[in-house]
TIKETI-166344 format. One record per atom (N, C-alpha, C): residue number from 1; z, x, y; atom name. Coordinates in steps of 0.02 Angstrom, whole numbers. Layout:
<rs>
R    nr       zz       xx       yy   atom
R   NUM        Z        X        Y     CA
...
</rs>
This chain:
<rs>
R    nr       zz       xx       yy   atom
R     1        2       45      -65      N
R     1       -2       -7        5     CA
R     1       14       47       75      C
R     2       -4       98       63      N
R     2       -7      150      117     CA
R     2       61      175      151      C
R     3      121      148      111      N
R     3      175      158      144     CA
R     3      208      233      153      C
R     4      178      272       98      N
R     4      187      345      113     CA
R     4      155      382      158      C
R     5       89      353      172      N
R     5       56      377      231     CA
R     5       81      369      302      C
R     6      108      300      295      N
R     6      137      278      368     CA
R     6      197      327      374      C
R     7      240      333      322      N
R     7      297      366      324     CA
R     7      283      438      358      C
R     8      246      484      327      N
R     8      221      543      343     CA
R     8      195      545      421      C
R     9      166      494      439      N
R     9      149      483      507     CA
R     9      195      482      559      C
R    10      239      437      542      N
R    10      301      427      584     CA
R    10      345      490      589      C
R    11      359      521      526      N
R    11      402      585      532     CA
R    11      365      638      576      C
R    12      302      649      569      N
R    12      262      692      612     CA
R    12      265      678      684      C
R    13      264      608      703      N
R    13      279      591      774     CA
R    13      343      608      795      C
R    14      396      600      752      N
R    14      464      607      769     CA
R    14      482      690      785      C
R    15      453      725      734      N
R    15      459      797      729     CA
R    15      416      827      786      C
R    16      360      795      819      N
R    16      325      840      855     CA
R    16      367      844      928      C
R    17      414      794      949      N
R    17      444      811     1008     CA
R    17      498      858      990      C
R    18      520      869      924      N
R    18      575      924      913     CA
R    18      541     1000      903      C
R    19      498      990      856      N
R    19      468     1054      841     CA
R    19      396     1053      818      C
R    20      342     1052      863      N
R    20      278     1036      860     CA
R    20      234     1084      813      C
R    21      269     1137      787      N
R    21      228     1170      728     CA
R    21      248     1140      664      C
R    22      311     1126      661      N
R    22      332     1089      595     CA
R    22      276     1020      584      C
R    23      281      974      653      N
R    23      237      917      652     CA
R    23      173      927      628      C
R    24      138      977      659      N
R    24       75     1001      634     CA
R    24       65     1025      565      C
R    25      119     1055      546      N
R    25      115     1073      478     CA
R    25      117     1007      424      C
R    26      161      961      453      N
R    26      171      899      396     CA
R    26      104      866      401      C
R    27       63      857      473      N
R    27       -2      827      472     CA
R    27      -45      856      444      C
R    28      -36      925      417      N
R    28      -89      963      376     CA
R    28      -99      930      311      C
R    29      -48      884      290      N
R    29      -52      852      222     CA
R    29     -105      805      222      C
R    30     -126      774      275      N
R    30     -204      735      283     CA
R    30     -252      768      284      C
R    31     -275      843      268      N
R    31     -325      864      276     CA
R    31     -370      852      202      C
R    32     -328      845      169      N
R    32     -370      813      100     CA
R    32     -390      742       95      C
R    33     -368      703      147      N
R    33     -376      634      143     CA
R    33     -450      613      152      C
R    34     -497      662      183      N
R    34     -562      650      178     CA
R    34     -593      638      104      C
R    35     -562      671       56      N
R    35     -584      668        4     CA
R    35     -553      598      -43      C
R    36     -523      564      -21      N
R    36     -503      508      -40     CA
R    36     -551      437      -24      C
R    37     -553      393      -81      N
R    37     -601      336      -81     CA
R    37     -557      273      -72      C
R    38     -603      223      -42      N
R    38     -567      158      -54     CA
R    38     -504      144       -3      C
R    39     -463      105      -42      N
R    39     -406       93       -2     CA
R    39     -361      147       26      C
R    40     -347      196      -22      N
R    40     -311      256        2     CA
R    40     -337      278       52      C
R    41     -419      288       70      N
R    41     -433      324      120     CA
R    41     -413      277      178      C
R    42     -430      214      174      N
R    42     -412      174      226     CA
R    42     -341      182      257      C
R    43     -295      170      210      N
R    43     -235      178      221     CA
R    43     -205      249      255      C
R    44     -247      302      246      N
R    44     -218      361      263     CA
R    44     -257      367      340      C
R    45     -313      336      358      N
R    45     -344      320      416     CA
R    45     -312      282      462      C
R    46     -277      226      436      N
R    46     -241      186      472     CA
R    46     -185      215      504      C
R    47     -144      251      459      N
R    47      -76      285      476     CA
R    47      -84      340      537      C
R    48     -149      374      518      N
R    48     -176      432      581     CA
R    48     -195      395      643      C
R    49     -213      337      648      N
R    49     -239      297      710     CA
R    49     -168      280      740      C
R    50     -133      266      699      N
R    50      -69      234      737     CA
R    50      -34      281      774      C
R    51      -38      348      755      N
R    51      -14      407      776     CA
R    51      -51      419      858      C
R    52     -117      411      860      N
R    52     -159      419      911     CA
R    52     -129      402      989      C
R    53     -116      460     1019      N
R    53      -84      434     1086     CA
R    53       -1      447     1090      C
R    54       27      463     1020      N
R    54      103      466     1029     CA
R    54      127      529     1011      C
R    55       71      582     1002      N
R    55       96      659      990     CA
R    55      106      686     1071      C
R    56      148      723     1086      N
R    56      150      758     1137     CA
R    56      124      832     1145      C
R    57      124      851     1089      N
R    57      107      941     1081     CA
R    57       26      932     1082      C
R    58       13      980     1120      N
R    58      -75      989     1111     CA
R    58     -104      997     1045      C
R    59      -60     1057     1018      N
R    59      -86     1061      954     CA
R    59      -87     1008      887      C
R    60      -34      964      892      N
R    60      -38      907      856     CA
R    60      -88      854      875      C
R    61     -107      849      938      N
R    61     -159      807      964     CA
R    61     -223      838      940      C
R    62     -232      896      944      N
R    62     -295      927      921     CA
R    62     -309      925      846      C
R    63     -253      936      806      N
R    63     -250      913      741     CA
R    63     -274      847      725      C
R    64     -236      800      746      N
R    64     -255      725      744     CA
R    64     -325      704      755      C
R    65     -349      730      806      N
R    65     -406      710      815     CA
R    65     -460      748      772      C
R    66     -461      801      735      N
R    66     -491      829      691     CA
R    66     -493      783      629      C
R    67     -423      765      614      N
R    67     -419      729      550     CA
R    67     -440      663      557      C
R    68     -446      631      600      N
R    68     -478      565      621     CA
R    68     -554      569      620      C
R    69     -578      624      652      N
R    69     -653      629      645     CA
R    69     -667      636      579      C
R    70     -638      678      541      N
R    70     -652      683      464     CA
R    70     -647      629      427      C
R    71     -605      577      441      N
R    71     -598      523      400     CA
R    71     -658      469      425      C
R    72     -670      482      491      N
R    72     -711      425      512     CA
R    72     -781      433      490      C
R    73     -793      504      471      N
R    73     -873      528      443     CA
R    73     -876      490      369      C
</rs>
């Protein structure tokens, strides 16, 4: 149901304010999401879209944009 993806994204948003490097490392777990198919890919994409605009760090925002672009392709 995508609960794990949402949890990971929420924790990344929380950590971004405290330690942006750890948050970016956590978001890197989504790098393989482009290989997913069907509902899993859609759930990962939805979790990342919810993060859009919530990350304060430049590195986090850059990584998020790359991940969203990879999942949209």
